C-alpha angles and dihedrals in degrees: 000000000000118000121223122232094032117235090239089058094049089049088059085066099040127041099225142020090237092055091044090053092046091048095049095043093051093046091047091052089049093049090049096051092045091052090046094050093047093044093232120128119233114247091217131021113284092242092053091052093048092049089051090050089056092046092049093048097243091112109058136176091240091055094050092048091053091046094052092047088052089051092048092050091050092049088050092049090049093049091049093051 
């Protein structure tokens, strides 16, 4: 079974396998929850969609880092309140 996109192609977009797995998992969770909230089913599995976003360059390391920082700031604000 061949994987598309290939891991080596994905690693051209992301510096490490660990970061790739984290990015894809976080994005897949977000896609799943958005689909569940809207009531619309996904055409493909959330992980497949997230992998294609990495391969196409629409999901980047910088974007994920900014999103994680925003989530941490929101968590800190809620903890302080």
